[in-house]
MIKEKE-635676 format. One record per residue: residue number from 1; residue in one letter; x, y, z of N, C-alpha, C, O in turn. Coordinates in nm, 4 decimals. Layout:
<sites>
+-----+------+----------+----------+----------+----------+----------+----------+----------+----------+----------+----------+----------+----------+
!  nr ! rest !      nxx !      nyy !      nzz !     caxx !     cayy !     cazz !      cxx !      cyy !      czz !      oxx !      oyy !      ozz !
+-----+------+----------+----------+----------+----------+----------+----------+----------+----------+----------+----------+----------+----------+
! NUM !    A !        X !        Y !        Z !        X !        Y !        Z !        X !        Y !        Z !        X !        Y !        Z !
...
+-----+------+----------+----------+----------+----------+----------+----------+----------+----------+----------+----------+----------+----------+
</sites>
This chain:
<sites>
+-----+------+----------+----------+----------+----------+----------+----------+----------+----------+----------+----------+----------+----------+
!  nr ! rest !      nxx !      nyy !      nzz !     caxx !     cayy !     cazz !      cxx !      cyy !      czz !      oxx !      oyy !      ozz !
+-----+------+----------+----------+----------+----------+----------+----------+----------+----------+----------+----------+----------+----------+
!   1 !    X !   0.0876 !  -0.1617 !   0.0309 !  -0.0208 !  -0.0264 !  -0.0072 !   0.0770 !   0.1113 !  -0.0222 !   0.1779 !   0.0943 !   0.0463 !
!   2 !    X !   0.0778 !   0.2658 !  -0.1034 !   0.1234 !   0.3420 !  -0.1137 !   0.1072 !   0.4789 !  -0.0357 !   0.2199 !   0.4764 !   0.0137 !
!   3 !    X !   0.0442 !   0.6143 !   0.0202 !   0.0225 !   0.6474 !   0.0779 !   0.1420 !   0.7702 !   0.0552 !   0.2636 !   0.7781 !   0.0731 !
!   4 !    X !   0.0312 !   0.8618 !   0.0045 !   0.0982 !   1.0017 !  -0.0438 !   0.0618 !   1.1550 !   0.0470 !  -0.0485 !   1.2086 !   0.0571 !
!   5 !    X !   0.1861 !   1.1985 !   0.1028 !   0.0970 !   1.3584 !   0.2128 !   0.1944 !   1.4914 !   0.1228 !   0.2751 !   1.4843 !   0.0302 !
!   6 !    X !   0.1475 !   1.5906 !   0.1915 !   0.2927 !   1.6371 !   0.1550 !   0.4064 !   1.6636 !   0.2423 !   0.4399 !   1.6869 !   0.3584 !
!   7 !    X !   0.4550 !   1.6443 !   0.0999 !   0.6021 !   1.7625 !   0.2374 !   0.7123 !   1.8772 !   0.2049 !   0.7192 !   1.9656 !   0.1195 !
!   8 !    X !   0.7798 !   1.8431 !   0.2920 !   0.8406 !   1.9885 !   0.2385 !   1.0460 !   1.9891 !   0.2416 !   1.1220 !   1.9514 !   0.3308 !
!   9 !    X !   1.0719 !   2.0407 !   0.1221 !   1.2397 !   2.0757 !   0.1371 !   1.2783 !   2.1642 !   0.1498 !   1.2509 !   2.2702 !   0.0936 !
!  10 !    X !   1.3438 !   2.1436 !   0.2192 !   1.3252 !   2.2800 !   0.3005 !   1.6019 !   2.2506 !   0.2268 !   1.7034 !   2.1854 !   0.2514 !
!  11 !    X !   1.5445 !   2.3658 !   0.1385 !   1.6492 !   2.3950 !   0.0675 !   1.7885 !   2.5033 !   0.1042 !   1.9032 !   2.4790 !   0.0667 !
!  12 !    X !   1.7476 !   2.6255 !   0.1853 !   1.7867 !   2.6827 !   0.2232 !   1.8492 !   2.7066 !   0.4363 !   1.9170 !   2.7906 !   0.4954 !
!  13 !    X !   1.7666 !   2.5643 !   0.4829 !   1.7789 !   2.5173 !   0.5805 !   1.7799 !   2.5598 !   0.7225 !   1.8449 !   2.5402 !   0.8252 !
!  14 !    X !   1.6393 !   2.6525 !   0.6648 !   1.5612 !   2.7944 !   0.7681 !   1.4714 !   2.7253 !   0.8416 !   1.4531 !   2.7599 !   0.9583 !
!  15 !    X !   1.3748 !   2.5774 !   0.7670 !   1.2856 !   2.5275 !   0.8454 !   1.3367 !   2.5008 !   0.9489 !   1.3174 !   2.5450 !   1.0621 !
!  16 !    X !   1.4475 !   2.3786 !   0.8854 !   1.5334 !   2.2917 !   1.0048 !   1.5678 !   2.3660 !   1.1163 !   1.5293 !   2.3351 !   1.2290 !
!  17 !    X !   1.6387 !   2.4631 !   1.0924 !   1.6541 !   2.5523 !   1.2707 !   1.5848 !   2.5961 !   1.2710 !   1.5847 !   2.6460 !   1.3835 !
!  18 !    X !   1.4423 !   2.6496 !   1.1885 !   1.3634 !   2.7063 !   1.3326 !   1.2669 !   2.6261 !   1.3633 !   1.1711 !   2.6627 !   1.4314 !
!  19 !    X !   1.2846 !   2.4752 !   1.3039 !   1.1905 !   2.3699 !   1.4494 !   1.3278 !   2.2956 !   1.5346 !   1.3170 !   2.2068 !   1.6191 !
!  20 !    X !   1.4368 !   2.3487 !   1.4942 !   1.5276 !   2.2636 !   1.5968 !   1.5881 !   2.0816 !   1.5484 !   1.6209 !   1.9851 !   1.6175 !
!  21 !    X !   1.5785 !   2.1058 !   1.3872 !   1.6284 !   1.9633 !   1.3388 !   1.7997 !   2.0161 !   1.4082 !   1.8624 !   2.1153 !   1.4452 !
!  22 !    X !   1.8132 !   1.8335 !   1.3868 !   1.9788 !   1.8373 !   1.4488 !   2.0025 !   1.7048 !   1.3815 !   2.0995 !   1.6453 !   1.4285 !
!  23 !    X !   1.9266 !   1.6297 !   1.2633 !   1.9532 !   1.5191 !   1.2487 !   1.9615 !   1.4842 !   1.0732 !   1.9740 !   1.5739 !   0.9898 !
!  24 !    X !   1.9569 !   1.4133 !   1.0564 !   1.9197 !   1.3781 !   0.8715 !   1.8845 !   1.2215 !   0.8264 !   1.9624 !   1.1573 !   0.7559 !
!  25 !    X !   1.7744 !   1.1742 !   0.8688 !   1.6271 !   1.2249 !   0.8223 !   1.5879 !   1.2292 !   1.0176 !   1.6126 !   1.1473 !   1.1061 !
!  26 !    X !   1.4950 !   1.4113 !   1.0210 !   1.4097 !   1.4639 !   1.1359 !   1.3262 !   1.4981 !   1.0843 !   1.3264 !   1.6062 !   1.0255 !
!  27 !    X !   1.1979 !   1.3970 !   1.0887 !   1.0674 !   1.3879 !   1.0518 !   0.9237 !   1.4840 !   1.1302 !   0.8908 !   1.4262 !   1.2338 !
!  28 !    X !   0.8480 !   1.5945 !   1.1070 !   0.8008 !   1.6759 !   1.1985 !   0.6570 !   1.6598 !   1.1253 !   0.6432 !   1.6839 !   1.0054 !
!  29 !    X !   0.5746 !   1.6262 !   1.1907 !   0.4333 !   1.6494 !   1.1466 !   0.3077 !   1.7077 !   1.2113 !   0.3087 !   1.7038 !   1.3344 !
!  30 !    X !   0.2022 !   1.7599 !   1.1546 !   0.1680 !   1.8621 !   1.1403 !   0.0089 !   1.8664 !   1.1212 !  -0.0539 !   1.8651 !   1.0153 !
!  31 !    X !  -0.0451 !   1.8727 !   1.2694 !  -0.2429 !   1.7913 !   1.2122 !  -0.2569 !   1.9725 !   1.1713 !  -0.1850 !   2.0664 !   1.2055 !
!  32 !    X !  -0.4123 !   1.9669 !   1.0637 !  -0.4850 !   2.0463 !   0.9955 !  -0.4665 !   2.2359 !   0.9976 !  -0.4846 !   2.3172 !   0.9070 !
!  33 !    X !  -0.4024 !   2.2647 !   1.2131 !  -0.4417 !   2.3696 !   1.2312 !  -0.2798 !   2.4160 !   1.2703 !  -0.2415 !   2.4880 !   1.3626 !
!  34 !    X !  -0.1996 !   2.3452 !   1.1621 !  -0.0002 !   2.3830 !   1.1852 !   0.0561 !   2.3168 !   1.3060 !   0.1736 !   2.2819 !   1.3172 !
!  35 !    X !  -0.0140 !   2.3059 !   1.3732 !   0.0498 !   2.2724 !   1.4353 !   0.0948 !   2.1012 !   1.5157 !   0.0438 !   1.9895 !   1.5251 !
!  36 !    X !   0.2477 !   2.1876 !   1.5692 !   0.3151 !   2.0135 !   1.5640 !   0.2910 !   1.8672 !   1.6770 !   0.3011 !   1.8445 !   1.7976 !
!  37 !    X !   0.2514 !   1.7870 !   1.5423 !   0.2754 !   1.6725 !   1.6670 !   0.3510 !   1.5909 !   1.6706 !   0.3769 !   1.5437 !   1.7814 !
!  38 !    X !   0.4086 !   1.5469 !   1.5703 !   0.5021 !   1.3824 !   1.5538 !   0.6606 !   1.4076 !   1.5005 !   0.6813 !   1.4028 !   1.3793 !
!  39 !    X !   0.7484 !   1.4289 !   1.5741 !   0.8653 !   1.4689 !   1.5528 !   0.9235 !   1.3250 !   1.5505 !   0.8315 !   1.2434 !   1.5567 !
!  40 !    X !   1.0713 !   1.2550 !   1.5421 !   1.0726 !   1.1354 !   1.4735 !   1.0773 !   1.0385 !   1.3823 !   1.0252 !   1.0818 !   1.2795 !
!  41 !    X !   1.1147 !   0.9262 !   1.3684 !   1.2000 !   0.8959 !   1.2779 !   1.1210 !   0.8222 !   1.2056 !   1.0383 !   0.7713 !   1.2812 !
!  42 !    X !   1.0945 !   0.7718 !   1.0340 !   1.0753 !   0.7205 !   0.8834 !   1.0027 !   0.6899 !   1.0213 !   0.9398 !   0.7681 !   1.0926 !
!  43 !    X !   1.0455 !   0.4660 !   1.0515 !   1.0249 !   0.3663 !   1.0854 !   1.1299 !   0.3379 !   1.1616 !   1.1975 !   0.4336 !   1.1993 !
!  44 !    X !   1.1740 !   0.1852 !   1.2077 !   1.2195 !   0.0595 !   1.2907 !   1.2895 !   0.0237 !   1.2635 !   1.3458 !  -0.0713 !   1.3179 !
!  45 !    X !   1.3359 !   0.0992 !   1.1309 !   1.4012 !  -0.0208 !   1.0329 !   1.5805 !  -0.0374 !   1.1161 !   1.6618 !  -0.1247 !   1.1464 !
!  46 !    X !   1.5636 !   0.1039 !   1.1214 !   1.7851 !   0.1236 !   1.1083 !   1.8191 !   0.0960 !   0.9753 !   1.7814 !   0.1176 !   0.8601 !
!  47 !    X !   1.9344 !   0.0209 !   1.0606 !   2.0752 !   0.0196 !   0.9366 !   2.0407 !  -0.1739 !   0.9351 !   2.1293 !  -0.2530 !   0.9028 !
!  48 !    X !   1.9447 !  -0.2045 !   0.9627 !   1.9109 !  -0.3332 !   0.9188 !   1.8345 !  -0.3841 !   0.8041 !   1.8473 !  -0.3369 !   0.6911 !
!  49 !    X !   1.7576 !  -0.4774 !   0.8326 !   1.6915 !  -0.4995 !   0.7292 !   1.5701 !  -0.4338 !   0.7049 !   1.4999 !  -0.4805 !   0.7946 !
!  50 !    X !   1.4803 !  -0.3341 !   0.6244 !   1.3538 !  -0.2980 !   0.6201 !   1.2229 !  -0.4098 !   0.5677 !   1.1268 !  -0.3733 !   0.4999 !
!  51 !    X !   1.2463 !  -0.5520 !   0.6171 !   1.0843 !  -0.5754 !   0.5899 !   1.0601 !  -0.5851 !   0.7630 !   1.1224 !  -0.5503 !   0.8633 !
!  52 !    X !   0.9486 !  -0.6445 !   0.7359 !   0.8530 !  -0.6538 !   0.8884 !   0.8361 !  -0.4949 !   0.9715 !   0.7824 !  -0.4821 !   1.0815 !
!  53 !    X !   0.9049 !  -0.3641 !   0.8765 !   0.9501 !  -0.2155 !   0.9375 !   0.7815 !  -0.1440 !   1.0094 !   0.6699 !  -0.1690 !   0.9640 !
!  54 !    X !   0.8090 !  -0.0667 !   1.1120 !   0.7053 !  -0.0571 !   1.1505 !   0.6595 !   0.0436 !   1.1486 !   0.6607 !   0.0953 !   1.2603 !
!  55 !    X !   0.5670 !   0.1707 !   0.9871 !   0.6058 !   0.2905 !   0.9526 !   0.5668 !   0.3707 !   1.0920 !   0.4572 !   0.3670 !   1.1480 !
!  56 !    X !   0.6660 !   0.4326 !   1.1275 !   0.5902 !   0.5402 !   1.2391 !   0.5738 !   0.6706 !   1.2039 !   0.5088 !   0.7482 !   1.2740 !
!  57 !    X !   0.6534 !   0.7183 !   1.0500 !   0.5690 !   0.8607 !   1.0291 !   0.4180 !   0.8123 !   0.9834 !   0.3165 !   0.8701 !   1.0224 !
!  58 !    X !   0.4170 !   0.6890 !   0.8881 !   0.2962 !   0.6909 !   0.7845 !   0.1607 !   0.6347 !   0.9088 !   0.0401 !   0.6244 !   0.8860 !
!  59 !    X !   0.2397 !   0.6050 !   1.0464 !   0.0972 !   0.6188 !   1.1333 !   0.0962 !   0.7102 !   1.2396 !  -0.0203 !   0.7125 !   1.2793 !
!  60 !    X !   0.1387 !   0.7577 !   1.2813 !   0.2084 !   0.8558 !   1.3334 !   0.0880 !   1.0116 !   1.2075 !   0.0431 !   1.1019 !   1.2781 !
!  61 !    X !   0.0624 !   1.0208 !   1.0934 !   0.0248 !   1.0667 !   0.9939 !  -0.1460 !   1.0470 !   1.0271 !  -0.2305 !   1.1247 !   1.0717 !
!  62 !    X !  -0.1502 !   0.9250 !   0.9887 !  -0.2975 !   0.8518 !   1.0286 !  -0.3526 !   0.9113 !   1.1072 !  -0.4651 !   0.9603 !   1.0979 !
!  63 !    X !  -0.2580 !   0.9158 !   1.2214 !  -0.3765 !   0.8908 !   1.3362 !  -0.3685 !   1.0479 !   1.3808 !  -0.4496 !   1.0661 !   1.4715 !
!  64 !    X !  -0.2968 !   1.1689 !   1.3466 !  -0.2882 !   1.3015 !   1.3193 !  -0.5226 !   1.3236 !   1.2340 !  -0.6355 !   1.3618 !   1.2649 !
!  65 !    X !  -0.4139 !   1.2428 !   1.0885 !  -0.5311 !   1.3274 !   1.0219 !  -0.6289 !   1.2886 !   1.0609 !  -0.7209 !   1.3704 !   1.0654 !
!  66 !    X !  -0.6605 !   1.1226 !   1.1152 !  -0.8430 !   1.0636 !   1.2184 !  -0.8626 !   1.1997 !   1.3681 !  -0.9743 !   1.2465 !   1.3901 !
!  67 !    X !  -0.7265 !   1.2482 !   1.4616 !  -0.8157 !   1.2392 !   1.5817 !  -0.7596 !   1.3893 !   1.5689 !  -0.8044 !   1.4426 !   1.6704 !
!  68 !    X !  -0.6700 !   1.5072 !   1.4838 !  -0.5887 !   1.6252 !   1.5027 !  -0.4151 !   1.5656 !   1.6323 !  -0.3221 !   1.6216 !   1.6904 !
!  69 !    X !  -0.4574 !   1.4555 !   1.6170 !  -0.3253 !   1.4404 !   1.7527 !  -0.1704 !   1.3569 !   1.7112 !  -0.1621 !   1.2828 !   1.6133 !
!  70 !    X !  -0.1044 !   1.3729 !   1.7644 !   0.0132 !   1.2836 !   1.7821 !   0.0153 !   1.1866 !   1.8941 !  -0.0589 !   1.2085 !   1.9898 !
!  71 !    X !   0.1263 !   1.0343 !   1.8932 !   0.1510 !   0.9332 !   1.9913 !   0.2034 !   1.0253 !   2.1668 !   0.3097 !   1.0870 !   2.1729 !
!  72 !    X !   0.1423 !   1.0188 !   2.2446 !   0.2049 !   1.0783 !   2.3369 !   0.3662 !   0.9913 !   2.3591 !   0.4319 !   1.0377 !   2.4524 !
!  73 !    X !   0.4113 !   0.9105 !   2.3070 !   0.4928 !   0.8443 !   2.3211 !   0.5953 !   0.8716 !   2.1541 !   0.5575 !   0.8017 !   2.0601 !
!  74 !    X !   0.6684 !   0.9304 !   2.1376 !   0.7668 !   0.9047 !   2.0414 !   0.8894 !   0.8417 !   2.0429 !   0.9551 !   0.8178 !   2.1443 !
!  75 !    X !   0.9345 !   0.8015 !   1.8724 !   1.1396 !   0.8135 !   1.9190 !   1.1564 !   0.8916 !   1.8676 !   1.0670 !   0.9429 !   1.8003 !
!  76 !    X !   1.3209 !   0.9567 !   1.8750 !   1.3298 !   1.0604 !   1.8104 !   1.4537 !   0.9933 !   1.6761 !   1.5315 !   0.8991 !   1.6916 !
!  77 !    X !   1.4361 !   1.0758 !   1.5554 !   1.5271 !   1.0421 !   1.4945 !   1.6768 !   1.0283 !   1.5601 !   1.7334 !   1.0692 !   1.6615 !
!  78 !    X !   1.7198 !   0.9223 !   1.4096 !   1.8789 !   0.9084 !   1.4214 !   1.8943 !   0.8870 !   1.3407 !   1.8492 !   0.8119 !   1.2542 !
!  79 !    X !   2.0251 !   1.0080 !   1.3645 !   2.1072 !   1.0070 !   1.1781 !   2.2523 !   1.0766 !   1.2121 !   2.3334 !   1.0748 !   1.3047 !
!  80 !    X !   2.2378 !   1.1389 !   1.0835 !   2.4154 !   1.2272 !   1.0645 !   2.3835 !   1.3384 !   1.1143 !   2.2843 !   1.3987 !   1.0733 !
!  81 !    X !   2.4531 !   1.3806 !   1.2012 !   2.4243 !   1.5326 !   1.1791 !   2.4359 !   1.5917 !   1.1248 !   2.5128 !   1.5756 !   1.0300 !
!  82 !    X !   2.3593 !   1.7189 !   1.1473 !   2.3047 !   1.8305 !   0.9820 !   2.4593 !   1.9267 !   0.9288 !   2.5322 !   1.9668 !   1.0195 !
!  83 !    X !   2.4893 !   1.9501 !   0.8169 !   2.5921 !   2.0279 !   0.7995 !   2.4918 !   2.1392 !   0.7568 !   2.4025 !   2.1472 !   0.6724 !
!  84 !    X !   2.5597 !   2.2446 !   0.8778 !   2.5153 !   2.3742 !   0.8519 !   2.5425 !   2.4734 !   0.7157 !   2.6417 !   2.4384 !   0.6517 !
!  85 !    X !   2.4936 !   2.5531 !   0.6793 !   2.5506 !   2.6184 !   0.5338 !   2.4990 !   2.7333 !   0.6166 !   2.4019 !   2.7731 !   0.6809 !
!  86 !    X !   2.6743 !   2.7760 !   0.5601 !   2.6442 !   3.0018 !   0.5430 !   2.5540 !   2.9775 !   0.5235 !   2.4702 !   3.0646 !   0.5004 !
+-----+------+----------+----------+----------+----------+----------+----------+----------+----------+----------+----------+----------+----------+
</sites>
């Protein structure tokens, strides 16, 4: 099953700085009021096989679409630190 949703490519890094992003990838999900409801990882696959992974971002966005709120417990993203442009 494929799900689509709007996303932002932050070429000048201004949005990442505004929201305090610390690594790549760092995902932020908002409700229809523009309120931050999810900040976390794409899924739980890490560097291992992607089989049987839990699609955390998609699940969070579905919940937010249905209820307007994200889960209370969220797992932070892990990745490379952001290389900030001047």
